[in-house]
C-alpha positions as CSV (number, residue, x, y, z in Angstrom):
1,M,3.8,19.9,9.1
2,N,6.5,21.3,6.7
3,E,6.4,25.1,6.9
4,P,8.8,27.5,5.0
5,W,9.4,29.3,8.5
6,D,11.6,28.4,11.5
7,D,10.7,27.6,15.1
8,R,11.5,31.1,16.2
9,F,8.8,32.6,14.0
10,R,6.2,29.8,15.2
11,T,7.1,30.9,18.7
12,L,6.5,34.5,18.1
13,L,3.2,33.9,16.5
14,A,2.2,31.7,19.7
15,S,3.1,34.3,21.9
16,Q,0.4,36.5,20.4
17,L,-2.3,33.8,19.7
18,S,-4.3,32.4,22.5
19,G,-4.5,28.6,23.3
20,P,-2.8,25.9,21.1
21,V,-3.7,27.7,17.7
22,A,0.1,28.2,16.7
23,A,0.8,24.5,16.9
24,R,-1.7,23.9,14.0
25,L,-1.2,26.9,12.0
26,T,-0.8,26.5,8.1
27,A,0.8,29.2,6.0
28,D,-3.0,30.3,4.7
29,D,-4.6,30.6,8.2
30,D,-6.1,34.1,8.8
31,L,-4.2,35.5,12.0
32,F,-7.0,37.8,12.9
33,D,-9.6,35.0,12.8
34,E,-7.1,33.1,15.1
35,G,-7.3,35.9,17.7
36,L,-4.5,38.3,16.7
37,N,-5.5,42.0,17.3
38,S,-3.8,45.5,16.7
39,L,-1.8,45.1,20.0
40,G,-0.5,41.6,19.0
41,V,0.4,43.1,15.6
42,V,2.6,45.9,17.4
43,A,4.2,43.1,19.6
44,L,4.8,41.1,16.5
45,V,6.5,43.8,14.7
46,V,8.8,44.4,17.7
47,A,9.4,40.8,18.5
48,V,10.1,39.9,14.9
49,E,12.3,42.8,14.5
50,E,14.5,42.0,17.3
51,C,14.5,38.2,16.7
52,Y,15.9,38.4,13.1
53,A,17.7,41.8,13.3
54,I,15.5,43.4,10.8
55,E,13.3,46.4,10.3
56,F,9.8,46.3,8.5
57,P,9.6,49.2,6.1
58,D,6.6,51.4,6.6
59,E,4.9,50.0,3.3
60,A,4.9,46.7,5.0
61,L,3.2,47.8,8.1
62,D,-0.5,47.0,7.1
63,R,-3.0,44.4,7.8
64,E,-2.4,42.3,4.8
65,T,1.1,41.5,5.6
66,F,0.0,40.1,9.2
67,R,-3.2,38.5,7.6
68,T,-1.6,35.1,7.2
69,P,1.6,33.3,8.6
70,G,2.7,32.9,4.8
71,R,2.4,36.3,3.9
72,L,4.2,37.5,7.1
73,W,6.9,34.9,6.8
74,A,7.4,35.9,3.2
75,T,7.9,39.6,4.3
76,V,10.3,38.7,6.9
77,A,12.3,36.1,4.6
78,G,12.7,39.1,2.2
79,L,14.2,41.2,4.8
80,L,16.7,38.8,6.1
81,P,20.3,39.1,4.8
82,R,21.6,36.7,2.2
83,V,24.1,34.3,3.5
84,Q,27.4,34.0,1.5
85,D,26.4,30.7,-0.4
86,G,23.5,32.7,-1.8
87,G,20.8,31.2,0.1
88,E,18.5,32.7,2.6
89,N,18.9,32.8,6.5
90,R,16.6,30.6,8.3
């Protein structure tokens, strides 16, 4: 699979989903259909913020941000600081 996210992101998702679900996730899979619940969202917020040294703005803390891995990663990537060569951190 060729996802836009890094291994840390996959590991964080896997920690909130049961079974081998994270190994086969695609950008458009519905995380709530795959077992993510409200407590998992809270845990993901904390884990992602700590892992990537970012802070989700209030407007990003909604169900749609966490609906799919692709949407969540797009939000995370948009909060990452740019590296000096103009690319994004990954």
